[in-house]
GUSE-652383 format. One record per residue (C-alpha): residue number from 1; chain; x, y, z. Coordinates in steps of 0.5 Angstrom, whole numbers. Example, Ala and Ser with C-alpha at 12.3 -4.5 7.8 and 13.67 -1.06 7.14 Angstrom:
2
num = 1, cadena = A, x = 25, y = -9, z = 16 .
num = 2, cadena = A, x = 27, y = -2, z = 14 .
This chain:
347
num = 1, cadena = A, x = -105, y = -73, z = -36 .
num = 2, cadena = A, x = -99, y = -77, z = -33 .
num = 3, cadena = A, x = -94, y = -73, z = -38 .
num = 4, cadena = A, x = -96, y = -66, z = -36 .
num = 5, cadena = A, x = -92, y = -66, z = -29 .
num = 6, cadena = A, x = -86, y = -68, z = -32 .
num = 7, cadena = A, x = -87, y = -62, z = -38 .
num = 8, cadena = A, x = -88, y = -57, z = -33 .
num = 9, cadena = A, x = -83, y = -59, z = -28 .
num = 10, cadena = A, x = -77, y = -59, z = -33 .
num = 11, cadena = A, x = -77, y = -51, z = -34 .
num = 12, cadena = A, x = -78, y = -50, z = -26 .
num = 13, cadena = A, x = -72, y = -55, z = -25 .
num = 14, cadena = A, x = -68, y = -51, z = -31 .
num = 15, cadena = A, x = -70, y = -44, z = -27 .
num = 16, cadena = A, x = -68, y = -47, z = -21 .
num = 17, cadena = A, x = -61, y = -49, z = -24 .
num = 18, cadena = A, x = -60, y = -43, z = -27 .
num = 19, cadena = A, x = -61, y = -39, z = -20 .
num = 20, cadena = A, x = -57, y = -44, z = -16 .
num = 21, cadena = A, x = -51, y = -43, z = -22 .
num = 22, cadena = A, x = -52, y = -35, z = -21 .
num = 23, cadena = A, x = -52, y = -36, z = -14 .
num = 24, cadena = A, x = -45, y = -40, z = -14 .
num = 25, cadena = A, x = -42, y = -35, z = -19 .
num = 26, cadena = A, x = -43, y = -29, z = -15 .
num = 27, cadena = A, x = -40, y = -33, z = -9 .
num = 28, cadena = A, x = -34, y = -35, z = -13 .
num = 29, cadena = A, x = -34, y = -28, z = -16 .
num = 30, cadena = A, x = -32, y = -26, z = -9 .
num = 31, cadena = A, x = -26, y = -30, z = -9 .
num = 32, cadena = A, x = -23, y = -27, z = -15 .
num = 33, cadena = A, x = -16, y = -23, z = -15 .
num = 34, cadena = A, x = -19, y = -17, z = -16 .
num = 35, cadena = A, x = -25, y = -18, z = -10 .
num = 36, cadena = A, x = -20, y = -21, z = -5 .
num = 37, cadena = A, x = -15, y = -15, z = -7 .
num = 38, cadena = A, x = -21, y = -10, z = -6 .
num = 39, cadena = A, x = -23, y = -13, z = 1 .
num = 40, cadena = A, x = -16, y = -13, z = 4 .
num = 41, cadena = A, x = -15, y = -6, z = 2 .
num = 42, cadena = A, x = -22, y = -4, z = 5 .
num = 43, cadena = A, x = -21, y = -7, z = 11 .
num = 44, cadena = A, x = -14, y = -4, z = 12 .
num = 45, cadena = A, x = -17, y = 3, z = 10 .
num = 46, cadena = A, x = -22, y = 3, z = 15 .
num = 47, cadena = A, x = -19, y = -1, z = 21 .
num = 48, cadena = A, x = -11, y = 1, z = 21 .
num = 49, cadena = A, x = -9, y = 6, z = 26 .
num = 50, cadena = A, x = -2, y = 9, z = 24 .
num = 51, cadena = A, x = -3, y = 12, z = 17 .
num = 52, cadena = A, x = -2, y = 19, z = 20 .
num = 53, cadena = A, x = 4, y = 17, z = 24 .
num = 54, cadena = A, x = 7, y = 13, z = 19 .
num = 55, cadena = A, x = 6, y = 18, z = 13 .
num = 56, cadena = A, x = 3, y = 13, z = 9 .
num = 57, cadena = A, x = -2, y = 15, z = 3 .
num = 58, cadena = A, x = -7, y = 9, z = 3 .
num = 59, cadena = A, x = -10, y = 12, z = -3 .
num = 60, cadena = A, x = -4, y = 13, z = -7 .
num = 61, cadena = A, x = -2, y = 6, z = -5 .
num = 62, cadena = A, x = -9, y = 4, z = -8 .
num = 63, cadena = A, x = -7, y = 7, z = -14 .
num = 64, cadena = A, x = 0, y = 4, z = -15 .
num = 65, cadena = A, x = -2, y = -3, z = -13 .
num = 66, cadena = A, x = -9, y = -4, z = -16 .
num = 67, cadena = A, x = -7, y = -4, z = -24 .
num = 68, cadena = A, x = -2, y = -10, z = -22 .
num = 69, cadena = A, x = -8, y = -14, z = -20 .
num = 70, cadena = A, x = -10, y = -19, z = -26 .
num = 71, cadena = A, x = -16, y = -24, z = -27 .
num = 72, cadena = A, x = -12, y = -29, z = -28 .
num = 73, cadena = A, x = -7, y = -29, z = -23 .
num = 74, cadena = A, x = -5, y = -35, z = -19 .
num = 75, cadena = A, x = -6, y = -35, z = -11 .
num = 76, cadena = A, x = 1, y = -34, z = -10 .
num = 77, cadena = A, x = 2, y = -29, z = -14 .
num = 78, cadena = A, x = -4, y = -25, z = -11 .
num = 79, cadena = A, x = -1, y = -26, z = -4 .
num = 80, cadena = A, x = 6, y = -24, z = -6 .
num = 81, cadena = A, x = 3, y = -17, z = -9 .
num = 82, cadena = A, x = -2, y = -16, z = -3 .
num = 83, cadena = A, x = 4, y = -17, z = 2 .
num = 84, cadena = A, x = 8, y = -13, z = -2 .
num = 85, cadena = A, x = 3, y = -7, z = -1 .
num = 86, cadena = A, x = 2, y = -9, z = 6 .
num = 87, cadena = A, x = 9, y = -8, z = 7 .
num = 88, cadena = A, x = 8, y = -1, z = 6 .
num = 89, cadena = A, x = 5, y = 0, z = 13 .
num = 90, cadena = A, x = 12, y = -2, z = 16 .
num = 91, cadena = A, x = 8, y = -5, z = 22 .
num = 92, cadena = A, x = 10, y = -12, z = 25 .
num = 93, cadena = A, x = 3, y = -13, z = 27 .
num = 94, cadena = A, x = 0, y = -13, z = 20 .
num = 95, cadena = A, x = 0, y = -20, z = 17 .
num = 96, cadena = A, x = -3, y = -24, z = 11 .
num = 97, cadena = A, x = -4, y = -31, z = 13 .
num = 98, cadena = A, x = -5, y = -36, z = 8 .
num = 99, cadena = A, x = -4, y = -44, z = 8 .
num = 100, cadena = A, x = 3, y = -43, z = 4 .
num = 101, cadena = A, x = 5, y = -36, z = 7 .
num = 102, cadena = A, x = 5, y = -31, z = 12 .
num = 103, cadena = A, x = 7, y = -24, z = 10 .
num = 104, cadena = A, x = 11, y = -20, z = 15 .
num = 105, cadena = A, x = 15, y = -14, z = 17 .
num = 106, cadena = A, x = 21, y = -15, z = 21 .
num = 107, cadena = A, x = 26, y = -9, z = 20 .
num = 108, cadena = A, x = 24, y = -6, z = 27 .
num = 109, cadena = A, x = 29, y = -11, z = 30 .
num = 110, cadena = A, x = 33, y = -14, z = 24 .
num = 111, cadena = A, x = 38, y = -8, z = 24 .
num = 112, cadena = A, x = 39, y = -8, z = 31 .
num = 113, cadena = A, x = 43, y = -12, z = 36 .
num = 114, cadena = A, x = 41, y = -18, z = 39 .
num = 115, cadena = A, x = 42, y = -16, z = 46 .
num = 116, cadena = A, x = 40, y = -23, z = 49 .
num = 117, cadena = A, x = 43, y = -30, z = 49 .
num = 118, cadena = A, x = 39, y = -35, z = 53 .
num = 119, cadena = A, x = 45, y = -39, z = 53 .
num = 120, cadena = A, x = 49, y = -34, z = 58 .
num = 121, cadena = A, x = 43, y = -34, z = 62 .
num = 122, cadena = A, x = 42, y = -41, z = 63 .
num = 123, cadena = A, x = 49, y = -43, z = 64 .
num = 124, cadena = A, x = 52, y = -37, z = 68 .
num = 125, cadena = A, x = 46, y = -35, z = 72 .
num = 126, cadena = A, x = 41, y = -40, z = 72 .
num = 127, cadena = A, x = 46, y = -46, z = 73 .
num = 128, cadena = A, x = 40, y = -51, z = 74 .
num = 129, cadena = A, x = 38, y = -47, z = 80 .
num = 130, cadena = A, x = 32, y = -44, z = 78 .
num = 131, cadena = A, x = 25, y = -45, z = 80 .
num = 132, cadena = A, x = 19, y = -44, z = 76 .
num = 133, cadena = A, x = 13, y = -40, z = 78 .
num = 134, cadena = A, x = 8, y = -42, z = 73 .
num = 135, cadena = A, x = 11, y = -39, z = 66 .
num = 136, cadena = A, x = 16, y = -35, z = 70 .
num = 137, cadena = A, x = 24, y = -37, z = 71 .
num = 138, cadena = A, x = 26, y = -35, z = 78 .
num = 139, cadena = A, x = 33, y = -35, z = 81 .
num = 140, cadena = A, x = 37, y = -31, z = 87 .
num = 141, cadena = A, x = 43, y = -28, z = 84 .
num = 142, cadena = A, x = 49, y = -28, z = 89 .
num = 143, cadena = A, x = 52, y = -21, z = 91 .
num = 144, cadena = A, x = 59, y = -18, z = 93 .
num = 145, cadena = A, x = 59, y = -23, z = 99 .
num = 146, cadena = A, x = 56, y = -29, z = 95 .
num = 147, cadena = A, x = 50, y = -28, z = 99 .
num = 148, cadena = A, x = 44, y = -28, z = 95 .
num = 149, cadena = A, x = 41, y = -21, z = 95 .
num = 150, cadena = A, x = 38, y = -20, z = 88 .
num = 151, cadena = A, x = 32, y = -24, z = 85 .
num = 152, cadena = A, x = 32, y = -25, z = 77 .
num = 153, cadena = A, x = 26, y = -27, z = 74 .
num = 154, cadena = A, x = 26, y = -29, z = 66 .
num = 155, cadena = A, x = 19, y = -28, z = 63 .
num = 156, cadena = A, x = 19, y = -31, z = 56 .
num = 157, cadena = A, x = 12, y = -29, z = 53 .
num = 158, cadena = A, x = 6, y = -25, z = 55 .
num = 159, cadena = A, x = 2, y = -31, z = 51 .
num = 160, cadena = A, x = 3, y = -35, z = 58 .
num = 161, cadena = A, x = -2, y = -33, z = 63 .
num = 162, cadena = A, x = 1, y = -31, z = 70 .
num = 163, cadena = A, x = -3, y = -34, z = 75 .
num = 164, cadena = A, x = -5, y = -30, z = 81 .
num = 165, cadena = A, x = -2, y = -35, z = 85 .
num = 166, cadena = A, x = 4, y = -35, z = 81 .
num = 167, cadena = A, x = 5, y = -27, z = 83 .
num = 168, cadena = A, x = 4, y = -28, z = 90 .
num = 169, cadena = A, x = 9, y = -33, z = 90 .
num = 170, cadena = A, x = 14, y = -28, z = 87 .
num = 171, cadena = A, x = 12, y = -22, z = 91 .
num = 172, cadena = A, x = 12, y = -27, z = 98 .
num = 173, cadena = A, x = 20, y = -29, z = 96 .
num = 174, cadena = A, x = 22, y = -22, z = 95 .
num = 175, cadena = A, x = 19, y = -19, z = 101 .
num = 176, cadena = A, x = 21, y = -25, z = 106 .
num = 177, cadena = A, x = 27, y = -26, z = 103 .
num = 178, cadena = A, x = 31, y = -20, z = 104 .
num = 179, cadena = A, x = 32, y = -18, z = 97 .
num = 180, cadena = A, x = 35, y = -12, z = 95 .
num = 181, cadena = A, x = 31, y = -11, z = 89 .
num = 182, cadena = A, x = 29, y = -15, z = 83 .
num = 183, cadena = A, x = 31, y = -16, z = 76 .
num = 184, cadena = A, x = 25, y = -17, z = 71 .
num = 185, cadena = A, x = 27, y = -19, z = 64 .
num = 186, cadena = A, x = 23, y = -19, z = 58 .
num = 187, cadena = A, x = 28, y = -19, z = 53 .
num = 188, cadena = A, x = 26, y = -23, z = 46 .
num = 189, cadena = A, x = 19, y = -23, z = 49 .
num = 190, cadena = A, x = 14, y = -22, z = 43 .
num = 191, cadena = A, x = 8, y = -21, z = 47 .
num = 192, cadena = A, x = 1, y = -24, z = 48 .
num = 193, cadena = A, x = -4, y = -22, z = 53 .
num = 194, cadena = A, x = -3, y = -15, z = 55 .
num = 195, cadena = A, x = -7, y = -16, z = 61 .
num = 196, cadena = A, x = -1, y = -20, z = 64 .
num = 197, cadena = A, x = 3, y = -14, z = 64 .
num = 198, cadena = A, x = -2, y = -10, z = 68 .
num = 199, cadena = A, x = -3, y = -15, z = 73 .
num = 200, cadena = A, x = 5, y = -15, z = 74 .
num = 201, cadena = A, x = 5, y = -8, z = 74 .
num = 202, cadena = A, x = 0, y = -7, z = 79 .
num = 203, cadena = A, x = 4, y = -11, z = 84 .
num = 204, cadena = A, x = 10, y = -6, z = 84 .
num = 205, cadena = A, x = 5, y = 1, z = 86 .
num = 206, cadena = A, x = 1, y = 3, z = 92 .
num = 207, cadena = A, x = -2, y = 8, z = 89 .
num = 208, cadena = A, x = -6, y = 9, z = 82 .
num = 209, cadena = A, x = -2, y = 11, z = 76 .
num = 210, cadena = A, x = -4, y = 14, z = 70 .
num = 211, cadena = A, x = 0, y = 10, z = 65 .
num = 212, cadena = A, x = -2, y = 13, z = 58 .
num = 213, cadena = A, x = -8, y = 14, z = 53 .
num = 214, cadena = A, x = -11, y = 9, z = 48 .
num = 215, cadena = A, x = -14, y = 11, z = 42 .
num = 216, cadena = A, x = -19, y = 6, z = 39 .
num = 217, cadena = A, x = -22, y = 6, z = 32 .
num = 218, cadena = A, x = -29, y = 7, z = 33 .
num = 219, cadena = A, x = -31, y = 9, z = 25 .
num = 220, cadena = A, x = -28, y = 8, z = 18 .
num = 221, cadena = A, x = -25, y = 15, z = 18 .
num = 222, cadena = A, x = -17, y = 15, z = 19 .
num = 223, cadena = A, x = -18, y = 20, z = 24 .
num = 224, cadena = A, x = -24, y = 16, z = 28 .
num = 225, cadena = A, x = -22, y = 14, z = 35 .
num = 226, cadena = A, x = -25, y = 14, z = 42 .
num = 227, cadena = A, x = -20, y = 16, z = 47 .
num = 228, cadena = A, x = -19, y = 12, z = 54 .
num = 229, cadena = A, x = -14, y = 13, z = 59 .
num = 230, cadena = A, x = -11, y = 7, z = 62 .
num = 231, cadena = A, x = -9, y = 7, z = 70 .
num = 232, cadena = A, x = -5, y = 2, z = 74 .
num = 233, cadena = A, x = -9, y = 1, z = 80 .
num = 234, cadena = A, x = -5, y = -2, z = 86 .
num = 235, cadena = A, x = -6, y = -10, z = 87 .
num = 236, cadena = A, x = -10, y = -11, z = 94 .
num = 237, cadena = A, x = -6, y = -16, z = 96 .
num = 238, cadena = A, x = 2, y = -17, z = 96 .
num = 239, cadena = A, x = 6, y = -12, z = 93 .
num = 240, cadena = A, x = 13, y = -11, z = 93 .
num = 241, cadena = A, x = 16, y = -4, z = 94 .
num = 242, cadena = A, x = 23, y = -4, z = 93 .
num = 243, cadena = A, x = 28, y = -3, z = 87 .
num = 244, cadena = A, x = 25, y = -6, z = 80 .
num = 245, cadena = A, x = 30, y = -6, z = 74 .
num = 246, cadena = A, x = 26, y = -9, z = 67 .
num = 247, cadena = A, x = 31, y = -11, z = 62 .
num = 248, cadena = A, x = 29, y = -10, z = 54 .
num = 249, cadena = A, x = 31, y = -11, z = 48 .
num = 250, cadena = A, x = 29, y = -10, z = 40 .
num = 251, cadena = A, x = 25, y = -16, z = 40 .
num = 252, cadena = A, x = 21, y = -14, z = 46 .
num = 253, cadena = A, x = 14, y = -13, z = 42 .
num = 254, cadena = A, x = 7, y = -12, z = 43 .
num = 255, cadena = A, x = 4, y = -13, z = 50 .
num = 256, cadena = A, x = 11, y = -13, z = 52 .
num = 257, cadena = A, x = 12, y = -6, z = 50 .
num = 258, cadena = A, x = 5, y = -4, z = 53 .
num = 259, cadena = A, x = 9, y = -7, z = 59 .
num = 260, cadena = A, x = 15, y = -3, z = 59 .
num = 261, cadena = A, x = 11, y = 3, z = 59 .
num = 262, cadena = A, x = 7, y = 1, z = 65 .
num = 263, cadena = A, x = 13, y = 0, z = 69 .
num = 264, cadena = A, x = 17, y = 6, z = 66 .
num = 265, cadena = A, x = 11, y = 10, z = 69 .
num = 266, cadena = A, x = 12, y = 7, z = 76 .
num = 267, cadena = A, x = 17, y = 11, z = 81 .
num = 268, cadena = A, x = 21, y = 5, z = 83 .
num = 269, cadena = A, x = 22, y = 2, z = 76 .
num = 270, cadena = A, x = 28, y = 3, z = 72 .
num = 271, cadena = A, x = 29, y = 0, z = 65 .
num = 272, cadena = A, x = 35, y = -2, z = 62 .
num = 273, cadena = A, x = 38, y = -5, z = 56 .
num = 274, cadena = A, x = 35, y = -3, z = 49 .
num = 275, cadena = A, x = 29, y = 1, z = 46 .
num = 276, cadena = A, x = 23, y = -4, z = 45 .
num = 277, cadena = A, x = 21, y = -7, z = 39 .
num = 278, cadena = A, x = 14, y = -3, z = 39 .
num = 279, cadena = A, x = 8, y = -6, z = 36 .
num = 280, cadena = A, x = 3, y = 0, z = 40 .
num = 281, cadena = A, x = -3, y = -2, z = 36 .
num = 282, cadena = A, x = -7, y = -8, z = 39 .
num = 283, cadena = A, x = -10, y = -11, z = 32 .
num = 284, cadena = A, x = -16, y = -13, z = 29 .
num = 285, cadena = A, x = -17, y = -19, z = 24 .
num = 286, cadena = A, x = -21, y = -21, z = 18 .
num = 287, cadena = A, x = -23, y = -27, z = 15 .
num = 288, cadena = A, x = -22, y = -26, z = 7 .
num = 289, cadena = A, x = -27, y = -29, z = 2 .
num = 290, cadena = A, x = -22, y = -34, z = 0 .
num = 291, cadena = A, x = -20, y = -37, z = 7 .
num = 292, cadena = A, x = -14, y = -32, z = 8 .
num = 293, cadena = A, x = -14, y = -28, z = 14 .
num = 294, cadena = A, x = -12, y = -21, z = 15 .
num = 295, cadena = A, x = -9, y = -18, z = 21 .
num = 296, cadena = A, x = -8, y = -10, z = 22 .
num = 297, cadena = A, x = -6, y = -5, z = 28 .
num = 298, cadena = A, x = -13, y = -2, z = 30 .
num = 299, cadena = A, x = -11, y = 2, z = 36 .
num = 300, cadena = A, x = -6, y = 7, z = 38 .
num = 301, cadena = A, x = -2, y = 8, z = 45 .
num = 302, cadena = A, x = 1, y = 14, z = 48 .
num = 303, cadena = A, x = 5, y = 15, z = 54 .
num = 304, cadena = A, x = 3, y = 21, z = 59 .
num = 305, cadena = A, x = 8, y = 26, z = 55 .
num = 306, cadena = A, x = 3, y = 25, z = 49 .
num = 307, cadena = A, x = 9, y = 20, z = 45 .
num = 308, cadena = A, x = 7, y = 14, z = 41 .
num = 309, cadena = A, x = 10, y = 8, z = 43 .
num = 310, cadena = A, x = 9, y = 5, z = 36 .
num = 311, cadena = A, x = 17, y = 6, z = 35 .
num = 312, cadena = A, x = 18, y = 3, z = 42 .
num = 313, cadena = A, x = 19, y = 5, z = 49 .
num = 314, cadena = A, x = 26, y = 7, z = 50 .
num = 315, cadena = A, x = 30, y = 5, z = 57 .
num = 316, cadena = A, x = 32, y = 10, z = 62 .
num = 317, cadena = A, x = 39, y = 7, z = 62 .
num = 318, cadena = A, x = 42, y = 4, z = 55 .
num = 319, cadena = A, x = 46, y = -2, z = 55 .
num = 320, cadena = A, x = 49, y = -7, z = 50 .
num = 321, cadena = A, x = 52, y = -14, z = 50 .
num = 322, cadena = A, x = 59, y = -12, z = 47 .
num = 323, cadena = A, x = 60, y = -16, z = 40 .
num = 324, cadena = A, x = 66, y = -16, z = 36 .
num = 325, cadena = A, x = 64, y = -19, z = 29 .
num = 326, cadena = A, x = 62, y = -26, z = 30 .
num = 327, cadena = A, x = 65, y = -27, z = 37 .
num = 328, cadena = A, x = 60, y = -26, z = 43 .
num = 329, cadena = A, x = 63, y = -26, z = 51 .
num = 330, cadena = A, x = 59, y = -32, z = 53 .
num = 331, cadena = A, x = 61, y = -31, z = 61 .
num = 332, cadena = A, x = 57, y = -26, z = 63 .
num = 333, cadena = A, x = 50, y = -21, z = 60 .
num = 334, cadena = A, x = 53, y = -14, z = 61 .
num = 335, cadena = A, x = 45, y = -12, z = 61 .
num = 336, cadena = A, x = 44, y = -16, z = 67 .
num = 337, cadena = A, x = 51, y = -14, z = 70 .
num = 338, cadena = A, x = 49, y = -7, z = 69 .
num = 339, cadena = A, x = 42, y = -8, z = 73 .
num = 340, cadena = A, x = 46, y = -12, z = 78 .
num = 341, cadena = A, x = 50, y = -6, z = 80 .
num = 342, cadena = A, x = 44, y = -1, z = 79 .
num = 343, cadena = A, x = 41, y = -4, z = 85 .
num = 344, cadena = A, x = 47, y = -5, z = 89 .
num = 345, cadena = A, x = 49, y = 2, z = 88 .
num = 346, cadena = A, x = 42, y = 4, z = 90 .
num = 347, cadena = A, x = 42, y = 0, z = 97 .
């Protein structure tokens, strides 16, 4: 009898091992190159929002790239192929992230003028006189008679939250300081949380303003969207009703493009500089089976005229920092100077 249990146990244990081996093989199979490629293509197919606007035939892209996937591809080779496929979308919000690289599309700004040099602002406008209201750098600019009559604010990232107290301080300074206007600079602001932009815009209107329509993906089809109108509601506390000039350049991206559109819809606001970088689709994410992460745009935003902000929000007044070859005028910022002249002429 004492030999019966081991004899019975051995085949049961063997079956368990075979079952476990199958389980792990199936899990591992999801990480093979073909499965990862399919996972990337399928997630983009179901969640990406700009196929029609970009004129991208995603099925044709699949037909072109799928035969290039091989079972024995190494991770770098597979990553590069998938990154090349995603590049077809021409979208700065589309990224594939691995431990060794991050795919990107940066042509939306690489071929455009910089139009922003922080050293100019720091040396010739701040001059170490700026105050910090949370993430906002604030300085009063001297006017024609050396009177400080315009408030200048630089906001470097919508990823840095602006507290209500910071905004109260800013608006209080504007209202009590007798300033002719505000210059709000979001050049080179790569985005972050759009809520910060809405909270800011609410400080510059005394009425509810329709600023655009959000198209939100809600199904796997390329045309499956639900619509949501977006309004800026006036803040119920301190607000500023004077002239506001928002400065933008091509590296004003994502949440900054949304902010530019919100502000452009307000009566007392003028945009000066260059068209923003775009990024008019809020992203959706996918953690892939092999540990990589995929991000794609999954919404669309249209201004009140029905125009997409994905290519960027154009300014009311175009202004440039002149460049001659590699020579840059480092004593003034022509975009700031244009804004100053605009505010003073209005007053």
